[in-house]
DRENVEX-805602 format. One record per residue (C-alpha): residue number from 1; residue in three letters; x, y, z. Coordinates in Angstrom, 3 decimals. Example, Ala and Ser with C-alpha at 12.3 -4.5 7.8 and 13.67 -1.06 7.14 Angstrom:
REM residues 2
(1, ALA, (12.300, -4.500, 7.800))
(2, SER, (13.670, -1.060, 7.140))
***
This chain:
REM residues 44
(1, MET, (-7.069, 16.884, 8.807))
(2, ARG, (-8.474, 14.584, 6.176))
(3, GLY, (-9.260, 16.273, 3.006))
(4, ASP, (-8.644, 16.812, -0.614))
(5, THR, (-4.852, 16.921, -0.664))
(6, PRO, (-2.728, 14.796, -3.001))
(7, GLU, (-1.525, 12.721, -0.039))
(8, TRP, (-5.038, 11.881, 1.125))
(9, ARG, (-6.198, 11.140, -2.431))
(10, ALA, (-3.312, 8.635, -2.683))
(11, ILE, (-4.352, 7.026, 0.615))
(12, TYR, (-7.980, 6.799, -0.524))
(13, ALA, (-6.870, 5.250, -3.832))
(14, LEU, (-4.798, 2.613, -2.017))
(15, GLN, (-7.697, 1.769, 0.295))
(16, LYS, (-10.005, 1.383, -2.700))
(17, ARG, (-7.509, -0.880, -4.495))
(18, ARG, (-7.141, -3.036, -1.371))
(19, ASN, (-10.921, -3.354, -0.945))
(20, ASP, (-11.424, -4.060, -4.650))
(21, PHE, (-8.780, -6.801, -4.527))
(22, ARG, (-10.308, -8.411, -1.437))
(23, ASN, (-13.639, -8.599, -3.242))
(24, SER, (-12.130, -10.010, -6.451))
(25, PRO, (-11.978, -13.777, -7.139))
(26, ALA, (-8.159, -13.784, -6.848))
(27, GLY, (-8.355, -11.944, -3.539))
(28, GLN, (-11.000, -14.330, -2.231))
(29, GLN, (-8.802, -17.306, -3.165))
(30, LEU, (-5.781, -15.839, -1.352))
(31, LEU, (-7.894, -15.064, 1.703))
(32, SER, (-9.323, -18.588, 1.885))
(33, ASP, (-5.840, -20.107, 1.428))
(34, PHE, (-4.515, -17.935, 4.232))
(35, GLU, (-7.380, -18.830, 6.567))
(36, ARG, (-6.906, -22.551, 5.873))
(37, LYS, (-3.172, -22.345, 6.642))
(38, HIS, (-3.849, -20.290, 9.749))
(39, GLU, (-6.292, -22.919, 11.023))
(40, SER, (-3.756, -25.707, 10.468))
(41, PHE, (-1.126, -23.742, 12.414))
(42, LYS, (-3.537, -23.176, 15.294))
(43, GLN, (-4.282, -26.916, 15.471))
(44, GLU, (-0.597, -27.874, 15.747))
***
């Protein structure tokens, strides 16, 4: 039931914002910080 309803357009917009942020320099920095912390937790 995907389509061109206001609800789906809002979902698509949120997905685009999330993907755009992940590809941005700030998003890349957060992702690398998270992965580094996750690795240190796994080693403990």
